[in-house]
C-alpha angles and dihedrals in degrees: 000000000000109000090200095055092103091070091066089077093056115107126242088251093060091055091048091049092051090046092055089049090051092052092046094048093043085065096049100125108125102065098051090051101033094104090051091048092050095048101035105031098032098028096231121160120251091253094053090048088050091053091053093048091048089049090054090052093047094050091050089062088058096044096055099063092040090053090052094053091046089052091056092049104038105015131264093259092058092049092049093049093047091045093054095045095045094045090049092053093047090047092053091048096043096090088058089067109091109153123073095249090048092051091048090052092047091048093052091050093045093050095044094048099038099043093053089072098071100057090043092049091052092045091053093047087053089056094044098048120041135182115351092359093069098078095051090044092053089045091052089049091052088049091054091048093049093048090050093047089053088060107036104056091041092053089043090059090062094044093056088063089056105036137335093215087056088068091059093043095052093042091050094047094050089051089053090048090054090047090053091054091052093044100046105026111028122084108203117227123244114279124242116263113243114260115235116241120218091265092054096256120123113252111250095027109132093348122150117255091249094047087108088079089070086074102085093195095060092037089058090049094050091051091049092048090057090071103057092035091055087049091049093054090061085090088071101064118344098049096051092046092048093049095048102034104031100030096033100230122152127248088249092056090048091053091051090051090054091053088065088065094047096048093046090053092048097048106024112029098074097047090041092056091042090056093047097039092112095049117116111259094242091057094050094044095046093047092047092050090045096052091045091055095042092047095053092035090056090064087080087070098038116111106167147007096289096051091042090051090053091054091049090052091052097049091041089059087049090052093048092051100038103047101049089039094051091050091050090050092051091048091049097046096046121089106252094240091053100038093115090055093052094046090047091058089044089055090047092056089058089053091050091050091048089052096048106026103066092043093048092048093049090050093051092043092053097041103037107014137242099294092057093047095049092043088053091051088053092052092048092050093050093046092049093047092051093050093044088066087065097056115122120247117256118257121258112285116266124221123261120222125218117268 
């Protein structure tokens, strides 16, 4: 049996959308080197650079729900195109900002414009791939992003040796190239017709951005997702520190361990989600959360490269099942006319976890040690998995009308 056979059902537009994401991510060079640019090229202190990076992250939390609401009103394709063009223009102009207020203004514009792309991208994928095709489509999108991210930062490292402004120029030009693909090649799908509320008013019309929280089903899901996602983001700070400081491995060994995650995603995630596309949502979400918790929890018993590699394999499988599955669940549970709003809040929860998770993990590691931290991740994973089995099923899919 061909494990990639499920991709045959994906439309031409899905492949174009993933190709545009690949082009955009292949040019991701500024963010990985922004702190270096601020401190070395502009001469800012570490604290000032930290403020600017924190500002970027904070504005991304605002951009996600706004992007979702704009998708519902104007269409995801329009938001993606505008995001790419606007972020490219800001990127090309960023080196002109020299003073601290100018850099702050440029950072706000860059975060607001650039971070609107991801929710819109996920919302359009939800429209393009329905039912059992959603998990493979989201997995293919993650593959494109990971392939792009394996190119962009590596190329950016070489460009910094030549010229810091070159980072912004190449990043901006690739964003424009991705925008050109979406403008000239992509045909957007029809948009969902508004669903009439009992009073005769279309749902979503004039609603506040956070009106999605009135839906108790999705609110429960977002709260449950906080647990395994916070656990997952321990790979950003606490896990590398623990491996190098407490277990005594070198930076080179750490880098090799991380390649296990990358290669599994590249070669396994798409066929894995194709094979599990017909699984009930609760099974996928519970298993993904369980494997995430068990993988990170297992680090409490790891003593060397082999045992660490085994834990990374486990939590990578959790990641590969949980993230496409959670996106598919949000897309299925959201009213079609408000799907962008729901996915925008979903994206915002990831930004919140990225803001809180690494800091919280480092605090626990420093104050209580690795065994307590990894034991806590196991408990959070088990708790989330148990509660995921109680999630309600999505409603029956509603028809989409031509644009």
